[in-house]
C-alpha positions in Angstrom: -8.2 11.9 17.6 -10.3 11.7 14.4 -9.2 14.9 13.4 -5.6 14.2 13.1 -7.1 10.9 10.3 -9.2 14.0 8.4 -6.5 16.1 8.2 -3.2 13.0 7.3 -6.2 12.3 4.7 -6.1 15.2 3.1 -2.5 15.1 2.7 -2.7 11.3 1.3 -5.1 13.2 -1.3 -3.1 16.1 -1.9 -0.3 13.8 -2.5 2.1 15.2 -0.3 4.4 13.7 2.0 5.3 14.4 6.2 8.3 16.4 4.8 6.3 18.2 2.6 3.3 19.0 5.4 6.8 19.6 7.4 7.3 22.2 5.1 4.2 23.8 4.8 3.9 24.8 8.2 7.4 26.4 8.7 7.8 22.7 11.0 11.5 21.4 11.6 10.3 18.2 14.0 8.8 15.1 11.7 7.7 14.1 14.6 5.6 16.8 15.5 3.6 16.0 12.4 3.7 12.2 13.1 2.0 13.2 16.5 -0.8 15.1 14.9 -1.3 12.8 12.1 -1.6 9.3 14.2 -3.0 10.7 17.1 -0.2 9.8 19.4 -1.9 10.2 22.8 1.4 10.5 24.6 0.9 14.1 23.8 -1.4 15.8 21.6 -1.1 18.6 19.7 -2.3 21.9 20.4 -5.2 23.9 19.0 -2.8 26.3 17.3 -0.6 23.6 15.9 -3.9 22.1 14.3 -5.1 25.0 13.2 -1.3 25.6 11.5 -1.8 22.8 9.5 -5.1 22.6 8.4 -3.5 26.2 6.9 -0.9 24.5 6.1 -3.4 22.3 3.8 -4.9 25.3 2.9 -8.6 23.7 4.4 -10.4 25.4 7.7 -10.5 22.9 10.9 -14.0 24.0 11.4 -14.2 21.7 8.1 -12.1 18.7 8.9 -13.4 19.3 12.9 -17.2 19.3 11.7 -16.7 16.4 9.0 -14.7 14.2 11.0 -17.5 14.3 13.4 -19.9 13.6 11.2 -17.8 10.5 9.3 -18.0 7.0 10.6 -14.7 6.0 10.1 -13.7 9.5 11.3 -12.3 10.8 7.9 -13.3 13.1 5.6 -14.0 12.7 2.8 -13.0 15.7 -0.1 -12.6 15.8 -3.3 -9.1 17.4 -4.1 -11.1 20.4 -6.0 -12.5 21.2 -3.1 -9.4 22.3 -0.9 -6.8 23.0 -3.1 -5.1 26.1 -2.8 -6.0 28.9 -5.0 -3.4 30.9 -7.1 
């Protein structure tokens, strides 16, 4: 899933760990975060979970989906100010 890779790049650009994303998503399962970001195909995340991840990272899922589908690598390249949280 290229969307997971795009979300993972955003997470890394923000300097967040998996645990930081878990906390922002208000979930207690590290495996859920890993499954989203590493595209584990044994149990794909629900759309609701993907939306929750995008919201936690303060990006629109549509932005991530479009970036993933338009990128040759399937990864969204963004500057941190494009998705930083507003005060």
